[in-house]
C-alpha positions as CSV (number, residue, x, y, z in Angstrom):
1,M,119.4,57.6,102.5
2,T,116.2,57.5,103.5
3,A,115.2,53.7,101.7
4,I,118.2,52.8,103.3
5,V,117.4,53.6,106.8
6,V,113.9,51.9,106.4
7,V,114.9,49.1,104.5
8,T,117.4,48.0,107.6
9,A,115.4,49.1,110.5
10,A,112.5,46.8,108.7
11,Y,115.1,44.2,108.8
12,A,116.0,44.3,111.8
13,S,113.0,44.6,113.8
14,A,111.9,41.4,111.1
15,V,115.3,39.5,112.9
16,A,114.4,40.5,116.5
17,L,110.8,39.7,116.3
18,T,111.0,36.0,115.0
19,G,114.9,35.0,115.7
20,G,116.3,34.8,112.6
21,F,116.0,33.2,109.7
22,K,117.3,30.6,107.2
23,I,116.3,29.9,103.5
24,N,118.4,27.8,100.7
25,I,117.9,28.9,96.8
26,S,118.9,26.7,94.3
27,G,121.8,25.0,96.7
28,F,122.5,28.7,98.3
29,R,122.2,28.9,102.0
30,F,121.1,32.6,103.0
31,S,121.0,32.9,107.4
32,S,120.9,35.5,109.7
33,R,120.5,35.5,114.0
34,A,121.7,38.8,114.5
35,W,119.9,41.7,114.2
36,E,122.8,44.5,116.1
37,R,124.2,45.2,112.6
38,P,121.5,46.7,110.5
39,A,119.6,48.1,113.8
40,L,123.4,50.2,114.0
41,V,122.9,51.4,110.5
42,A,120.0,52.4,110.3
43,G,120.5,54.4,113.9
44,L,123.3,56.0,112.0
45,G,121.4,56.7,109.6
46,A,118.8,58.3,111.4
47,I,121.0,59.8,113.2
48,V,122.7,61.6,109.8
49,L,118.9,62.3,108.2
50,A,118.3,64.1,111.4
51,G,121.4,66.1,111.4
52,L,120.3,67.0,107.6
53,A,116.8,67.7,107.7
54,R,117.2,69.2,111.6
55,A,115.3,72.5,110.6
56,R,112.2,71.0,109.7
57,I,112.4,68.7,112.7
58,A,112.4,71.2,114.9
59,R,109.6,72.7,113.2
60,G,107.7,69.5,113.0
61,L,108.1,69.2,116.9
62,I,107.2,72.2,117.8
63,R,103.7,72.1,116.1
64,L,103.5,68.7,117.9
65,A,104.4,70.1,120.7
66,A,101.4,72.5,120.3
67,I,99.2,69.8,119.4
68,L,100.2,68.3,122.4
69,E,98.6,70.9,124.6
70,S,94.4,70.6,122.8
71,S,91.7,69.1,124.3
72,G,91.3,67.0,121.5
73,F,94.9,65.1,122.0
74,A,94.1,64.7,125.8
75,R,90.9,62.9,124.5
76,S,91.9,61.2,122.0
77,L,94.8,59.5,124.8
78,V,91.2,58.6,127.1
79,A,89.8,57.1,124.7
80,S,92.4,54.8,123.1
81,A,93.4,54.3,127.5
82,A,89.6,52.9,128.0
83,I,89.7,51.0,124.5
84,W,92.7,49.8,126.1
85,T,91.1,48.9,129.0
86,L,88.2,47.2,127.7
87,A,90.1,44.7,125.5
88,I,92.6,43.6,128.6
89,G,89.4,43.2,131.1
90,I,87.3,41.1,128.7
91,G,89.8,39.7,126.4
92,Y,92.0,38.4,129.7
93,G,89.3,38.2,131.8
94,T,89.0,35.0,134.0
95,F,85.5,34.2,134.2
96,A,85.7,32.4,136.8
97,S,85.7,33.1,140.4
98,G,88.1,30.3,142.2
99,G,89.3,32.3,145.0
100,A,87.7,33.3,148.2
101,D,87.5,37.1,147.2
102,S,85.9,36.4,143.8
103,Y,83.5,33.8,144.8
104,G,82.3,35.4,147.8
105,Y,81.6,38.4,145.6
106,I,79.7,35.8,142.8
107,G,78.3,33.8,144.9
108,H,77.1,36.8,147.4
109,A,75.0,38.4,144.3
110,R,73.6,35.4,143.1
111,L,72.3,35.3,147.0
112,L,71.2,38.6,146.6
113,A,69.5,37.6,142.8
114,H,67.3,35.2,145.1
115,G,66.4,37.6,146.9
116,R,68.1,36.3,150.1
117,L,70.8,37.9,152.7
118,T,71.7,34.8,154.0
119,D,72.3,30.7,153.1
120,T,72.5,27.2,154.5
121,I,74.3,24.4,154.3
122,P,72.8,20.5,153.9
123,V,73.0,18.6,157.2
124,S,72.9,15.0,157.6
125,P,73.5,12.4,159.9
126,D,75.7,10.7,157.4
127,Y,78.1,13.7,157.8
128,Q,80.5,12.1,160.2
129,W,84.2,14.0,159.1
130,P,85.3,16.8,162.1
131,D,84.0,20.3,161.5
132,V,81.3,19.6,159.0
133,E,80.1,23.0,158.9
134,Y,83.3,24.6,158.5
135,T,84.3,22.7,155.6
136,L,81.2,22.8,153.7
137,T,81.2,26.4,154.0
138,P,82.3,28.0,151.0
139,L,85.1,30.5,150.5
140,G,84.0,33.8,151.2
141,F,81.3,32.8,153.4
142,T,81.2,32.7,156.9
143,K,78.6,31.5,160.1
144,G,75.8,32.8,160.5
145,Q,73.4,33.8,163.5
146,S,72.5,30.2,164.0
147,P,73.6,26.5,163.0
148,G,73.3,25.5,160.1
149,V,73.3,29.3,158.6
150,I,76.2,31.2,156.6
151,A,76.4,34.8,155.6
152,P,78.5,36.6,152.7
153,Q,82.1,37.6,154.5
154,Y,82.2,40.4,152.6
155,P,80.6,43.8,152.0
156,P,76.9,43.6,149.9
157,G,78.2,46.9,147.8
158,L,79.7,45.0,144.8
159,P,77.1,42.1,144.7
160,L,74.2,44.1,145.0
161,L,75.3,46.0,141.9
162,L,76.4,42.4,140.0
163,A,72.8,41.1,141.3
164,P,70.8,41.9,138.1
165,L,73.6,40.7,136.0
166,A,74.0,37.7,138.3
167,A,70.0,37.0,137.8
168,A,70.4,37.4,133.7
169,S,73.3,35.7,133.2
170,E,75.9,33.4,134.9
171,K,78.7,35.2,132.4
172,A,77.1,38.8,132.4
173,V,78.5,39.7,136.1
174,Y,82.3,39.4,134.9
175,Y,81.8,42.2,132.5
176,A,80.6,44.7,135.0
177,V,84.4,45.3,136.7
178,P,85.9,46.1,133.2
179,I,83.1,48.8,132.7
180,F,83.6,50.2,135.7
181,G,87.7,50.5,134.4
182,V,86.6,52.2,131.4
183,V,84.3,54.9,133.7
184,L,87.5,54.9,136.1
185,I,90.0,56.2,133.5
186,W,87.9,58.6,132.2
187,I,87.3,60.1,135.8
188,T,90.8,60.4,135.8
189,Y,90.9,62.4,133.1
190,R,88.3,64.7,134.1
191,L,89.9,65.1,137.6
192,G,93.0,66.2,135.7
193,V,90.5,68.8,133.8
194,L,89.3,70.1,137.1
195,C,93.0,70.3,138.9
196,G,93.9,72.3,135.5
197,D,95.5,70.2,133.5
198,G,93.9,68.5,130.8
199,L,97.2,66.9,129.1
200,A,98.2,65.4,132.8
201,G,94.5,63.7,132.7
202,G,94.9,62.3,129.9
203,W,98.1,61.3,130.6
204,A,97.3,59.8,133.5
205,A,94.6,58.0,132.3
206,V,97.4,56.3,129.9
207,L,99.5,55.2,132.7
208,L,96.6,53.8,135.1
209,A,95.6,51.8,132.5
210,L,99.5,50.5,132.2
211,S,99.0,50.3,136.0
212,P,100.0,46.5,137.0
213,T,97.6,47.3,140.3
214,F,94.7,48.5,137.5
215,L,95.3,45.8,135.4
216,Y,95.5,43.3,138.0
217,Q,92.0,43.9,139.3
218,V,90.1,44.5,136.1
219,V,90.0,40.8,134.9
220,Q,88.5,39.8,137.7
221,P,85.0,39.8,139.8
222,M,86.1,42.0,142.5
223,S,85.6,45.1,144.4
224,D,88.8,47.1,144.0
225,V,88.0,48.8,140.6
226,P,84.2,49.8,141.4
227,C,85.4,50.8,145.0
228,A,88.2,53.3,143.2
229,M,85.5,54.5,140.9
230,S,82.9,55.3,143.0
231,W,85.0,57.3,145.6
232,L,86.3,58.8,142.7
233,A,83.5,59.5,140.9
234,A,82.0,61.1,144.0
235,L,85.6,63.4,144.2
236,V,84.7,65.0,140.8
237,A,80.4,65.1,141.2
238,A,81.0,67.2,144.5
239,S,83.5,69.4,142.9
240,R,80.7,70.7,140.8
241,G,79.0,72.8,143.8
242,S,75.1,72.5,142.6
243,A,72.6,71.1,144.4
244,G,71.6,67.7,141.8
245,A,75.4,67.1,141.7
246,S,75.6,67.0,145.9
247,L,72.9,64.6,145.8
248,G,74.9,62.7,143.3
249,S,77.8,62.5,145.2
250,G,76.0,61.7,148.4
251,A,74.6,58.8,146.6
252,L,78.6,57.7,145.4
253,C,79.6,58.3,148.5
254,A,77.2,55.5,149.9
255,L,77.3,53.0,147.5
256,A,81.3,53.6,148.2
257,I,80.8,52.5,151.6
258,L,78.9,50.0,150.6
259,I,81.6,48.3,148.7
260,R,84.1,49.2,151.4
261,P,83.0,50.5,154.7
262,N,86.4,50.6,156.6
263,L,87.0,53.7,154.0
264,A,84.0,55.7,155.7
265,P,85.4,58.4,156.8
266,L,86.5,59.8,153.2
267,A,82.8,60.7,153.0
268,L,84.3,63.7,155.6
269,I,86.4,64.9,153.1
270,V,83.8,64.9,149.9
271,F,81.1,66.6,152.6
272,V,83.6,69.3,153.1
273,L,84.2,69.6,149.0
274,T,80.7,69.8,148.7
275,I,79.8,72.1,150.6
276,A,82.7,74.1,149.7
277,A,83.1,73.8,145.9
278,G,80.1,76.4,145.6
279,R,79.5,80.0,146.9
280,S,75.4,79.6,147.1
281,S,72.5,77.3,148.6
282,R,75.6,75.0,151.2
283,T,73.1,74.4,153.3
284,R,71.1,72.7,150.2
285,R,74.0,70.9,149.0
286,A,74.7,69.7,152.9
287,L,71.3,68.1,153.1
288,Y,71.1,66.6,149.7
289,F,74.3,65.0,150.4
290,I,73.0,63.7,153.5
291,A,69.9,63.1,152.2
292,A,72.0,60.7,149.5
293,L,74.3,58.9,152.1
294,V,72.1,58.1,155.1
295,P,69.9,55.5,153.3
296,G,73.3,53.7,152.1
297,L,74.3,53.6,155.5
298,V,70.9,52.4,156.7
299,L,70.8,49.5,154.3
300,L,74.0,48.6,155.2
301,G,73.7,48.3,158.8
302,W,70.2,46.6,158.0
303,I,72.4,43.7,156.6
304,Q,74.9,43.2,158.7
305,S,72.6,43.3,161.2
306,V,70.7,40.1,159.8
307,R,73.8,38.7,159.4
308,Y,76.0,39.6,161.7
309,G,74.1,40.5,164.6
310,S,74.6,43.8,164.9
311,P,75.3,47.3,162.7
312,V,78.3,47.8,162.9
313,G,79.3,43.7,162.2
314,S,81.6,42.3,159.6
315,G,82.1,38.9,158.1
316,Y,85.7,39.1,159.2
317,G,84.7,39.7,162.9
318,A,86.0,42.1,165.7
319,A,88.0,44.9,164.3
320,T,90.9,43.7,166.3
321,N,91.1,41.0,164.2
322,V,92.5,42.8,160.9
323,F,93.7,45.9,162.6
324,S,96.2,46.5,164.5
325,V,98.9,49.6,165.5
326,G,101.7,46.8,165.2
327,Y,101.0,46.4,161.4
328,I,101.6,50.1,160.8
329,L,105.7,49.7,161.0
330,P,105.4,46.7,158.6
331,N,103.2,48.4,156.2
332,L,105.4,51.0,155.6
333,V,107.9,49.2,154.6
334,R,105.9,46.6,152.3
335,Y,103.8,49.2,150.5
336,P,105.9,51.7,149.0
337,R,108.5,48.9,148.1
338,W,105.5,47.5,146.2
339,V,104.1,50.8,144.6
340,T,107.7,51.5,143.2
341,E,108.3,48.4,142.0
342,S,105.1,48.4,140.2
343,H,104.6,51.7,139.1
344,T,108.2,52.8,139.0
345,P,109.9,55.6,140.9
346,F,107.7,58.3,138.7
347,I,104.7,57.8,141.0
348,W,106.5,59.5,143.8
349,L,106.5,62.6,142.3
350,S,103.2,63.0,143.4
351,L,104.6,63.6,147.1
352,L,105.4,67.4,145.5
353,V,101.9,68.3,145.3
354,P,101.6,71.1,147.5
355,F,104.5,73.0,145.3
356,W,102.8,72.0,142.3
357,I,98.8,73.2,143.4
358,A,100.6,76.7,144.9
359,R,101.9,77.4,141.6
360,C,99.8,75.3,139.1
361,A,96.6,74.1,140.1
362,K,93.5,75.8,138.4
363,D,91.2,74.8,141.3
364,R,93.4,75.0,144.5
365,L,90.1,73.3,146.6
366,V,89.4,70.3,144.4
367,A,93.5,69.6,144.3
368,W,93.7,69.5,147.8
369,T,90.4,68.0,148.8
370,S,92.1,65.0,146.2
371,A,95.1,64.8,147.6
372,G,93.2,64.7,151.0
373,V,91.4,61.4,150.0
374,A,94.6,59.7,148.3
375,L,96.9,60.0,152.2
376,A,93.4,59.1,154.3
377,V,93.7,56.1,151.8
378,W,97.3,55.3,152.9
379,I,96.4,55.7,156.6
380,A,93.5,53.6,156.2
381,Y,95.0,50.4,155.1
382,L,98.5,51.1,157.4
383,P,97.2,49.2,160.7
384,Y,95.8,47.1,158.6
385,L,96.9,43.1,158.2
386,V,100.6,42.6,157.4
387,F,101.0,40.4,154.3
388,Q,103.6,38.6,152.8
389,P,106.7,40.6,151.2
390,N,106.3,39.4,147.9
391,E,102.2,40.3,147.8
392,W,102.5,43.1,145.9
393,F,98.8,42.7,144.9
394,Y,97.9,43.8,147.7
395,T,98.8,47.8,146.6
396,R,94.9,46.9,145.4
397,F,93.7,48.5,148.5
398,L,95.6,51.1,147.9
399,L,93.7,51.6,143.9
400,P,91.4,54.6,145.1
401,A,94.6,56.7,145.9
402,I,96.7,55.7,142.5
403,P,94.5,57.5,140.2
404,I,94.7,60.5,142.1
405,M,98.7,60.2,142.7
406,I,99.2,59.5,139.4
407,V,97.3,62.9,138.1
408,F,99.7,65.1,140.6
409,A,103.1,63.4,139.1
410,A,102.0,63.8,135.6
411,A,100.8,67.1,136.4
412,I,104.4,67.8,137.9
413,A,106.1,65.9,135.2
414,L,104.6,68.0,132.5
415,A,105.3,71.4,134.8
416,G,109.4,70.3,133.8
417,I,108.4,69.6,130.8
418,R,107.0,72.5,129.8
419,A,110.1,74.4,131.1
420,L,111.9,72.7,127.8
421,P,112.5,74.8,124.5
422,A,109.3,73.8,122.3
423,M,110.7,70.9,120.0
424,W,112.4,68.9,123.1
425,R,108.6,68.6,124.9
426,V,107.6,66.1,122.4
427,P,110.6,63.1,122.9
428,A,110.9,64.1,126.4
429,M,107.3,63.0,127.1
430,T,107.2,60.5,124.9
431,V,110.9,58.8,126.3
432,L,109.3,59.1,129.8
433,S,105.8,57.5,128.4
434,L,107.8,54.6,126.9
435,L,110.1,54.0,130.2
436,V,107.1,54.2,132.6
437,G,104.8,52.1,130.9
438,G,107.1,49.6,129.5
439,A,108.9,48.9,133.1
440,S,105.0,48.7,134.2
441,L,104.0,46.1,131.4
442,H,107.1,44.6,132.0
443,F,106.1,44.0,135.8
444,A,102.7,43.0,135.0
445,D,103.6,40.7,132.5
446,K,106.5,38.9,134.6
447,N,104.0,38.8,138.0
448,G,101.4,36.8,135.8
449,V,99.0,40.1,135.4
450,F,97.9,38.3,131.9
451,D,98.3,34.6,132.7
452,L,95.2,34.6,135.7
453,R,93.1,34.0,133.0
454,N,94.6,30.3,132.3
455,Q,95.2,30.1,136.0
456,E,91.6,30.4,137.1
457,R,90.1,28.4,133.9
458,K,91.1,25.1,135.8
459,Y,87.9,26.1,138.5
460,P,85.1,25.5,135.7
461,L,87.1,23.0,134.3
462,A,87.4,20.8,137.4
463,G,83.6,22.0,138.4
464,E,82.0,20.6,134.8
465,F,84.1,17.2,135.0
466,V,82.7,16.8,138.4
467,R,79.6,17.7,137.2
468,T,79.4,15.6,134.2
469,K,81.8,12.7,135.5
470,G,81.3,12.5,139.1
471,P,78.8,9.1,140.9
472,A,75.4,10.7,140.0
473,T,74.5,11.4,143.9
474,T,71.9,13.9,144.8
475,S,74.4,16.7,145.9
476,G,77.5,18.1,146.2
477,A,77.8,17.1,150.1
478,E,76.9,13.6,149.7
479,R,79.5,13.4,146.6
480,A,82.1,14.9,149.5
481,S,80.9,12.5,151.8
482,A,81.4,9.4,149.6
483,V,85.1,10.9,148.7
484,W,85.6,11.0,152.4
485,H,84.6,7.8,153.3
486,Q,86.4,6.4,150.1
487,L,89.9,8.0,151.2
488,P,91.2,5.5,153.7
489,S,90.8,2.5,151.0
490,M,92.4,4.4,148.4
491,L,95.3,6.3,150.1
492,P,95.9,5.0,153.6
493,G,96.6,7.6,156.3
494,T,95.4,10.1,154.2
495,S,91.9,11.1,156.2
496,T,94.3,11.2,159.5
497,W,96.2,14.0,157.7
498,L,92.9,15.4,156.5
499,T,91.2,15.6,159.7
500,K,94.6,17.5,161.2
501,A,94.8,20.0,158.6
502,T,91.3,20.5,158.9
503,K,91.1,21.5,162.5
504,Q,94.5,23.6,162.0
505,S,92.4,25.4,159.0
506,A,89.8,26.3,161.2
507,R,91.8,27.5,163.7
508,S,93.5,30.0,161.3
509,P,91.9,32.9,160.2
510,R,91.9,33.7,156.7
511,K,93.1,36.9,155.7
512,E,91.2,37.5,152.0
C-alpha cells in the first residue's frame, strides 16, 4: 500500500511539473497528460494509511510539537531564512543602478569615496538646448548652492556605508544590502526572543524572508533594508539595559537618522527604552545614548548645510513639497490595502498585540516599545506623498514596521495553535506557513520581484554600448550635444517635442 502511494504521488508530481510525456516503444505509443487521477489515488491511499497508522502518527506529531518549541528549531528557521535571503539578494540582485533612488545612492557613495560632498556639471558655450543644467543633472541629484554645482538628493547615511565599498570595487556596493537583509532576519528573531516567544521570532524571520516588500528591496542598492535593520538593531540593543548597549543603541539611531532623517522622532521611543530597560545607572545610560547620537546629528546637519544651505535642508526642497495633511486619507486607503495584498491578512493579527502583551509577553516593556515604533512608522508616512493605486512597492517605507508586525502576528497565531491538542499543532503551523508564505511568493513573482535583475540589465548594457560603439568624443556631455544637434536631420520635429518635454519635466517635481 505504501509503495502504491509513493509511486502514484511521484508519477502525479512528475506529470504536473513536466506537462506530461509521450513515448513510442516497439510501435506502441504511451502518453500521459493528466496528473489529477494519480494524485487522487495517492491522496486516497495516504488517507487509508493514516487511518491504519493513526496511533503511530499521533505519537510522532506529539514528539514533533515538542521539537517545535525548542530553541534549536527556532534557530534552524532563522538560519534557513538567512541563507534564502542571501541567495535571493545576490542571485537575483540587480547589480545595476538604473532608477533615481539606486543611482542616487551609488553615485553619492562614489562621490564620498573621492572625498567630495558635491559635484559639478560640465559647461560649454556649445550647449544650446533648453535647461542645460537640468538635463545634465543625473538622477538622484539636484541643484547645489551655486551655478554648475549639483548635490545628492538623498540623505547620506547609506552612501556613507557604501563609500568604502565603492572605493574598493564597482561591484562591491551591490553586496551590502543583501548582507543588511541577513542581519535584519536575525534581529527579527531576536525581537521575538526578547518579547518572550523564540518560536514566533523564528517563524517571523521566515515570513519576513518571504515578504514581497522585503524581497523587492533586498535585491536593490537602496536604503529601505538598512534603515529597517538600523532601527530594529537600536531597539534590541536598548533592551539590554547596559551602558555599553546604550552607546551602541544611540549610534544605531544616529545611523538610522542619517539614512532616513524624517524618522528621527523614533529615537525618542528608543531612548525611553534605553532608560527604562535597566534599574541601575540610568543617568549614565542616558548620557551614553545621547553622546553616541549627537555626533550623527551634527554630521547630518553639516552635510546638509554644505549641500542645501541649511542644517535642516533637504534634497527634496521644503517639507511642504512632500508632506501634507491632505495626503493622510488617501494613504489610509492605499497602505493597508497594499500591505494586505502583499502580506496576506495574516499580518493584521498584529492588531491584537495589546491583548497578547497583557497575557503572554515575557518583557512587556520591549513589546510595548516595539509596538510604539511600528505605529510611529505608520504615522510618519501617512502624510507623505500619495502614489498611484497600483504602486504597492511603496510599502518599502513601512519596512521598519513590517518585521515587528510579523513577529506579533506570528506570536498571536502561535497562541491559538498552542491551544490545540498537541498532535494538531505541527499540521496547523505547517498549513498556515504554506498558505501565507505561498501567497506572498506568488504575489512577489506576479509583480516582478524576481524579474528586476533582467529589467535593470539594460542600463549597464546601454552604457557599455555607448562607451564602446559611440562617437569618440571627450565627454558624455559632448555626446549629448552632438546627438541633440543631429536630431532634426534624423527625426524631423523631435527636437521641438524634446524641448517641450524637457520644460514640462523641469516644472514637475520628482517623487522618488
